[in-house]
C-alpha positions as CSV (number, residue, x, y, z in Angstrom):
1,M,0.0,0.0,0.0
2,K,2.8,2.4,0.9
3,K,4.6,1.6,-2.4
4,E,1.4,2.3,-4.4
5,K,0.8,5.5,-2.5
6,R,4.4,6.7,-3.3
7,I,3.8,5.9,-7.0
8,I,0.5,7.8,-7.0
9,D,2.1,10.8,-5.1
10,S,5.1,10.8,-7.5
11,T,2.7,10.7,-10.5
12,S,0.6,13.5,-9.1
13,L,3.7,15.6,-8.6
14,K,4.9,15.0,-12.1
15,L,1.5,15.9,-13.5
16,R,1.3,19.1,-11.4
17,I,4.7,20.1,-12.7
18,A,3.7,19.3,-16.3
19,T,0.4,21.2,-15.9
20,V,2.3,24.3,-14.6
21,M,4.7,24.1,-17.5
22,L,1.8,23.7,-19.9
23,V,0.2,26.9,-18.5
24,I,3.5,28.8,-18.7
25,V,4.1,27.7,-22.4
26,L,0.6,28.7,-23.3
27,I,1.0,32.1,-21.7
28,I,4.3,32.7,-23.5
29,N,2.8,31.6,-26.8
30,L,-0.1,33.9,-26.3
31,I,2.2,36.8,-25.5
32,L,4.3,36.1,-28.7
33,F,1.3,36.1,-31.0
34,T,-0.1,39.2,-29.3
35,T,3.1,41.3,-29.4
36,L,4.6,39.8,-32.6
37,P,8.3,40.4,-31.9
38,L,10.2,41.0,-35.1
39,G,7.1,42.2,-36.8
40,E,6.7,40.9,-40.4
41,N,9.7,38.7,-39.6
42,F,7.8,36.9,-36.8
43,Y,8.1,33.7,-38.9
44,L,11.7,33.5,-37.7
45,I,10.2,32.7,-34.3
46,S,6.9,31.0,-35.1
47,D,8.4,28.5,-37.6
48,W,10.9,27.2,-35.1
49,T,8.6,27.1,-32.1
50,L,6.3,24.8,-34.2
51,V,9.3,22.6,-34.9
52,L,10.1,22.5,-31.2
53,Y,6.6,21.8,-30.1
54,S,6.1,19.0,-32.6
55,L,9.4,17.5,-31.6
56,L,8.3,17.6,-27.9
57,A,5.1,15.9,-29.0
58,V,7.0,13.1,-30.8
59,I,9.2,12.5,-27.7
60,A,6.2,12.4,-25.4
61,G,4.4,10.1,-27.8
62,Y,7.3,7.7,-27.8
63,Y,7.5,7.9,-24.0
64,A,3.8,6.9,-23.8
65,Y,4.1,4.2,-26.4
66,K,7.0,2.5,-24.5
67,Y,4.6,1.8,-21.6
68,H,2.8,-0.8,-23.7
69,G,4.8,-1.6,-26.7
70,M,3.2,-3.1,-29.8
71,K,1.7,-6.1,-27.9
72,H,-1.2,-4.0,-26.6
73,P,-3.9,-2.3,-28.8
74,F,-3.3,1.0,-26.9
75,G,0.4,0.6,-27.6
76,K,-0.3,0.2,-31.3
77,A,-2.6,3.3,-31.2
78,L,0.1,5.3,-29.5
79,F,2.8,4.1,-32.0
80,F,0.8,5.2,-35.0
81,L,-0.4,8.4,-33.5
82,T,3.2,9.3,-32.8
83,A,4.3,8.2,-36.3
84,G,1.7,10.6,-37.7
85,V,3.1,13.4,-35.5
86,F,6.6,12.6,-36.6
87,S,5.6,13.1,-40.2
88,W,4.1,16.4,-39.3
89,L,7.4,17.3,-37.5
90,I,9.3,16.7,-40.8
91,A,6.7,18.9,-42.5
92,E,7.2,21.7,-39.9
93,F,10.9,21.5,-40.3
94,L,10.7,21.7,-44.1
95,W,8.3,24.7,-44.0
96,A,10.8,26.4,-41.6
97,Y,13.7,25.6,-43.8
98,L,12.0,26.8,-47.0
99,E,10.9,30.0,-45.4
100,V,13.9,30.9,-43.2
101,F,16.9,29.6,-45.2
102,L,15.5,29.8,-48.8
103,G,13.5,32.9,-48.4
104,I,10.2,31.4,-49.7
105,I,7.7,33.2,-47.6
106,A,4.6,31.1,-46.7
107,P,5.7,28.2,-49.0
108,F,2.4,26.8,-50.1
109,P,2.1,24.3,-51.8
110,S,5.5,22.8,-51.1
111,I,7.2,19.5,-50.2
112,A,6.1,20.2,-46.6
113,D,2.5,19.5,-47.6
114,L,3.4,16.0,-48.7
115,F,4.6,15.1,-45.2
116,W,1.6,16.8,-43.6
117,Y,-0.7,14.7,-45.8
118,I,1.4,11.5,-45.2
119,G,1.0,12.1,-41.4
120,Y,-2.8,11.6,-41.6
121,V,-2.4,8.0,-42.6
122,P,-0.6,6.6,-39.5
123,Y,-2.5,9.1,-37.3
124,G,-5.8,7.7,-38.7
125,I,-4.5,4.1,-38.2
126,G,-3.8,5.1,-34.6
127,L,-7.4,6.3,-34.1
128,Y,-8.6,3.0,-35.6
129,Y,-6.6,0.9,-33.1
130,L,-7.9,3.2,-30.3
131,W,-11.5,2.7,-31.4
132,K,-10.9,-1.0,-31.8
133,S,-9.7,-1.4,-28.3
134,T,-12.5,0.6,-26.7
135,K,-15.5,0.3,-28.8
136,T,-18.6,-0.3,-26.7
137,P,-22.3,-0.3,-27.6
138,L,-23.6,3.3,-27.5
139,S,-26.9,4.2,-25.9
140,M,-29.4,5.8,-28.2
141,S,-29.0,9.2,-26.5
142,R,-25.2,9.1,-26.7
143,M,-25.4,8.1,-30.4
144,C,-27.8,10.9,-31.2
145,I,-25.5,13.4,-29.5
146,A,-22.5,12.1,-31.4
147,V,-24.3,12.3,-34.7
148,L,-25.4,15.8,-33.9
149,F,-21.8,16.9,-33.2
150,I,-20.7,15.2,-36.5
151,L,-23.3,17.0,-38.5
152,V,-22.4,20.3,-37.0
153,A,-18.7,19.7,-37.7
154,L,-19.4,18.8,-41.3
155,V,-21.7,21.8,-41.9
156,L,-19.2,24.3,-40.3
157,G,-16.2,22.7,-42.0
158,G,-17.9,22.7,-45.4
159,F,-19.2,26.3,-45.2
160,Y,-16.2,27.9,-43.5
161,G,-13.4,25.7,-44.8
162,I,-14.2,23.9,-48.0
163,Y,-16.2,26.5,-49.8
164,P,-13.9,29.5,-49.2
165,G,-10.9,27.3,-50.2
166,L,-12.6,26.4,-53.5
167,I,-13.3,30.1,-54.5
168,D,-9.9,31.5,-53.4
169,E,-8.8,33.3,-56.6
170,G,-5.3,33.6,-55.3
171,L,-4.7,29.9,-55.5
172,T,-4.2,27.6,-58.5
173,T,-6.4,24.6,-58.9
174,F,-3.7,22.4,-57.3
175,G,-3.4,24.8,-54.4
176,K,-7.1,24.8,-53.8
177,S,-7.2,21.0,-53.8
178,I,-4.4,21.0,-51.2
179,A,-6.0,23.6,-48.9
180,V,-9.4,22.0,-49.1
181,G,-7.9,18.5,-48.7
182,Y,-6.6,19.4,-45.3
183,V,-10.1,20.4,-44.2
184,V,-11.6,17.1,-45.6
185,L,-9.0,15.0,-43.8
186,D,-9.4,17.0,-40.6
187,L,-13.2,16.4,-40.7
188,A,-12.6,12.7,-41.2
189,L,-10.4,12.7,-38.0
190,V,-13.0,14.8,-36.2
191,I,-15.6,12.1,-36.9
192,G,-13.3,9.5,-35.4
193,H,-12.5,11.8,-32.4
194,I,-16.2,12.2,-31.7
195,I,-16.9,8.4,-32.0
196,I,-14.0,7.5,-29.7
197,L,-14.8,10.1,-27.1
198,S,-18.4,8.8,-27.0
199,S,-17.0,5.3,-26.3
200,F,-14.6,6.7,-23.6
201,F,-17.2,8.8,-21.9
202,G,-17.7,7.9,-18.2
203,T,-14.5,5.8,-18.0
204,D,-11.4,6.6,-15.9
205,L,-9.3,6.8,-19.0
206,I,-11.2,9.6,-20.7
207,K,-8.9,12.4,-19.5
208,P,-5.7,11.6,-21.3
209,W,-7.4,10.5,-24.5
210,A,-9.7,13.5,-24.4
211,I,-6.6,15.8,-24.2
212,L,-5.1,14.1,-27.2
213,L,-8.2,14.1,-29.2
214,I,-9.1,17.7,-28.4
215,A,-5.6,18.7,-29.7
216,G,-6.7,17.5,-33.1
217,L,-9.7,19.9,-33.0
218,F,-7.4,22.8,-32.8
219,T,-5.7,21.6,-36.0
220,T,-9.1,21.3,-37.7
221,L,-10.1,24.8,-36.7
222,A,-6.7,26.2,-37.8
223,D,-6.9,24.5,-41.2
224,I,-10.5,25.8,-41.7
225,L,-9.3,29.3,-41.0
226,Y,-6.2,28.7,-43.2
227,A,-8.4,27.5,-46.1
228,Q,-10.3,30.8,-46.0
229,I,-7.1,32.9,-46.6
230,A,-4.6,30.4,-47.9
231,S,-3.3,32.7,-50.6
232,L,-3.0,35.6,-48.1
233,Y,-1.6,33.7,-45.1
234,E,1.2,35.3,-43.1
235,A,3.1,34.2,-40.1
236,T,1.5,37.1,-38.2
237,S,-2.0,35.6,-38.6
238,F,-3.2,35.1,-35.1
239,F,-4.9,31.7,-35.7
240,G,-1.4,30.3,-36.2
241,I,-1.4,29.9,-32.4
242,L,-3.9,27.0,-32.9
243,W,-1.2,24.8,-34.6
244,D,1.0,25.5,-31.6
245,L,-1.8,24.5,-29.2
246,Q,-2.2,21.2,-31.1
247,Y,1.4,20.1,-30.5
248,I,1.5,21.5,-27.0
249,L,-1.6,19.6,-26.0
250,L,-0.4,16.4,-27.8
251,A,2.8,16.5,-25.8
252,Y,0.9,17.1,-22.6
253,G,-1.7,14.4,-23.4
254,F,0.9,11.8,-24.2
255,F,2.8,12.5,-21.0
256,Y,-0.5,12.6,-19.0
257,Y,-1.4,9.2,-20.5
258,R,1.9,7.6,-19.6
259,Q,1.5,8.8,-16.0
260,T,-2.2,7.8,-15.5
261,A,-1.7,4.5,-17.3
262,G,0.4,3.5,-14.3
263,I,-2.3,4.4,-11.9
264,F,-5.1,2.7,-13.9
265,K,-3.0,-0.4,-14.9
266,K,-5.7,-2.7,-13.5
267,H,-8.4,-1.1,-15.7
268,P,-10.0,-3.7,-17.9
269,L,-9.0,-1.9,-21.1
270,L,-5.4,-1.7,-20.0
271,K,-5.3,-5.4,-19.2
272,R,-6.2,-6.4,-22.7
273,G,-3.5,-7.8,-24.9
């Protein structure tokens, strides 16, 4: 009992420290996007903070994955989610390299988009393994709520993301397809997020997974806003903070999961596999 209490106390301390660091990083990020140091050259800061945050998310994701390994469905889910984030890390680095070192301001479309697109594949597979390991029959009321949220997401995404992207006169046909494609892929992930959260609702494990899944919603919102002004996007656009929030929350969520998985190791879902 004393040993378990020490583990719980240690975990609680780590989570408190992580939460404080999360708040500090969020505040710093908000200050940066509010004050915009370097003015029109703010991208020299924003590009590399995105690389840093996505790197932290990959490290935290691997840390969470190591708890289970590939023998457990949750381990497989964490592996593929992290692989998706790793592909996005490469994309963030390529964008920063093209903009900072080659002087291509807001390089869109570019090779970076290829890796952002590739990242959706393993990330989607990760969501599939997560759903597969937690799927439970949904009550009619919960199913109706989930369907309602999905319909709202599709309508808002279509009206505010897909339509504006298609009529953006500043983009080529290829550019329009890339910008709109992000929104379509994001909406597909949002549907998965809603279904999975509905399955998790009411369980002890909802908190870490909710943090990870909510992180994806920030990306969806950012991509919808980006699709509206893709041809006019600048690093000083305030909604760029949403991409930062995605990686920050992913890093925090992965770390949170690793810590709480130790506390809930006797949970039926964690004992599978």
